[in-house]
Every structure is written in structure tokens, then in C-alpha cells.
C-alpha positions as CSV (number, residue, x, y, z in Angstrom):
1,X,-86.9,-41.5,24.8
2,X,-89.1,-44.6,24.8
3,X,-87.4,-46.1,21.7
4,X,-84.0,-45.4,23.2
5,X,-84.9,-47.0,26.5
6,X,-86.4,-50.0,24.8
7,X,-83.4,-50.6,22.6
8,X,-81.1,-50.1,25.6
9,X,-83.0,-52.4,28.0
10,X,-84.2,-55.1,25.6
11,X,-81.3,-55.3,23.2
12,X,-82.1,-57.5,20.2
13,X,-85.0,-59.3,22.0
14,X,-87.5,-56.7,20.7
15,X,-87.4,-54.9,17.4
16,X,-88.0,-51.2,17.9
17,X,-89.4,-48.6,15.5
18,X,-89.7,-44.9,16.4
19,X,-91.7,-42.3,14.5
20,X,-94.1,-39.5,15.0
21,X,-97.2,-38.1,13.3
22,X,-95.6,-34.7,13.2
23,X,-91.9,-35.1,13.9
24,X,-89.6,-32.2,14.7
25,X,-86.6,-31.4,12.5
26,X,-84.2,-32.6,15.2
27,X,-84.2,-34.3,18.6
28,X,-84.9,-31.9,21.4
29,X,-81.5,-30.9,23.0
30,X,-82.9,-31.1,26.5
31,X,-84.0,-34.7,25.7
32,X,-80.6,-35.5,24.4
33,X,-79.0,-34.1,27.6
34,X,-81.5,-35.9,29.9
35,X,-80.8,-39.2,28.2
36,X,-77.0,-38.7,28.3
37,X,-77.4,-38.4,32.1
38,X,-78.5,-42.0,32.2
39,X,-75.9,-43.2,29.7
40,X,-77.9,-43.3,26.5
41,X,-76.7,-41.1,23.6
42,X,-79.5,-40.2,21.2
43,X,-77.8,-37.2,19.6
44,X,-77.4,-38.9,16.2
45,X,-81.1,-39.9,16.0
46,X,-83.2,-38.2,13.3
47,X,-87.0,-37.9,13.8
48,X,-89.0,-39.9,11.3
49,X,-92.6,-39.7,10.0
50,X,-94.9,-42.5,11.2
51,X,-95.9,-44.6,8.2
52,X,-98.8,-47.0,7.8
53,X,-96.3,-49.7,7.0
54,X,-94.5,-49.3,10.3
55,X,-97.7,-49.7,12.2
56,X,-98.8,-52.7,10.1
57,X,-95.4,-54.4,10.9
58,X,-95.7,-53.8,14.6
59,X,-97.2,-56.0,17.3
60,X,-97.4,-53.2,19.9
61,X,-97.9,-49.5,19.0
62,X,-97.2,-46.9,21.7
63,X,-98.7,-43.5,20.9
64,X,-98.2,-40.3,22.8
65,X,-101.0,-38.0,21.9
66,X,-101.2,-38.5,18.1
67,X,-105.0,-39.1,18.2
68,X,-106.6,-39.6,14.8
69,X,-103.2,-39.0,13.0
70,X,-102.1,-42.6,14.0
71,X,-103.2,-45.4,11.7
72,X,-105.3,-48.1,13.5
73,X,-105.2,-51.8,12.4
74,X,-107.2,-54.7,13.9
75,X,-105.1,-57.1,16.0
76,X,-102.5,-54.7,17.1
77,X,-102.0,-53.8,20.7
78,X,-102.2,-50.0,21.2
79,X,-101.0,-48.1,24.3
80,X,-101.6,-44.4,24.5
81,X,-99.2,-43.0,27.0
82,X,-100.4,-39.6,28.3
83,X,-97.2,-37.7,29.1
84,X,-96.1,-34.1,29.2
85,X,-94.6,-32.9,26.0
86,X,-90.8,-32.1,26.4
87,X,-90.9,-29.7,23.4
88,X,-89.6,-26.3,24.5
89,X,-88.8,-27.4,28.0
90,X,-85.5,-27.5,29.7
91,X,-83.7,-30.6,31.1
92,X,-85.2,-30.1,34.5
93,X,-88.7,-30.5,33.1
94,X,-87.6,-33.4,30.9
95,X,-86.1,-35.6,33.7
96,X,-89.5,-36.6,35.3
97,X,-90.8,-37.4,31.8
98,X,-87.7,-39.5,31.1
99,X,-88.1,-41.3,34.4
100,X,-91.8,-42.1,33.8
101,X,-91.0,-43.4,30.3
102,X,-88.3,-45.6,31.9
103,X,-90.8,-47.1,34.3
104,X,-93.3,-47.8,31.5
105,X,-90.7,-49.3,29.3
106,X,-89.5,-51.7,32.0
107,X,-93.1,-52.8,32.6
108,X,-93.7,-53.2,28.8
109,X,-90.6,-55.4,28.4
110,X,-91.7,-57.6,31.3
111,X,-95.2,-58.0,29.7
112,X,-93.8,-58.8,26.3
113,X,-91.2,-61.3,27.6
114,X,-93.9,-63.0,29.7
115,X,-96.2,-63.3,26.7
116,X,-93.5,-64.9,24.5
117,X,-92.3,-67.5,27.0
């Protein structure tokens, strides 16, 4: 959801990578439904494994509970967002998670844009 919002709101102003330390085989259908409700279709997305190279190439790394499984590199900005896990939950439970991610992404875009101007 975070990557989808970032792509949607920032367009080509920010390069977005999305991966997980233990990705599922497919995107959670409740997450797909919740994002469709706000006009973002992520149904064709395929979860990817987080690589060391992806972290090395990033300026900001947002983690969501990956702990020691996430590679750490000096000079990178790390944000660990503590959020409920939407796995196994219905769309009703996913909506508040989606909305919180939206608020955080809006703030992150504002911070990134302010630091580059």
C-alpha cells in the first residue's frame, strides 16, 4: 500500500521500490479491494524479496516490522512504521491501515520535497 500511494501521489518525482523480507505469494485480496476503493489498482503487483542492492540504492528505507531481516547501511534514512499487519484480515480491518499509510506517505513526500528544494 505504501509503495502504491507513493507512486500515485509523487509520480515520477520519487523513485519507488517495494519489497519484503518474507513476501507472500500474492497481494492480499483485502488490500487490493481497499486500494481500489481509493482508485488505485494494485491487483497486478507481485510481492518481491527485499535485496541488499535495493536498500543500497535507496535514500529512504521504510520498514514495517522486518527487524534484523532488513539490511542496514550507514547514511540511509530508516523509518520503521509500526502498523497492524493486514494479512488474514478483511477489508474492514484494512481500511484504517490504508488510511494511516496514506497520512504517513503524504508527510514523507512533503519532507522529501522540502529537502530537495
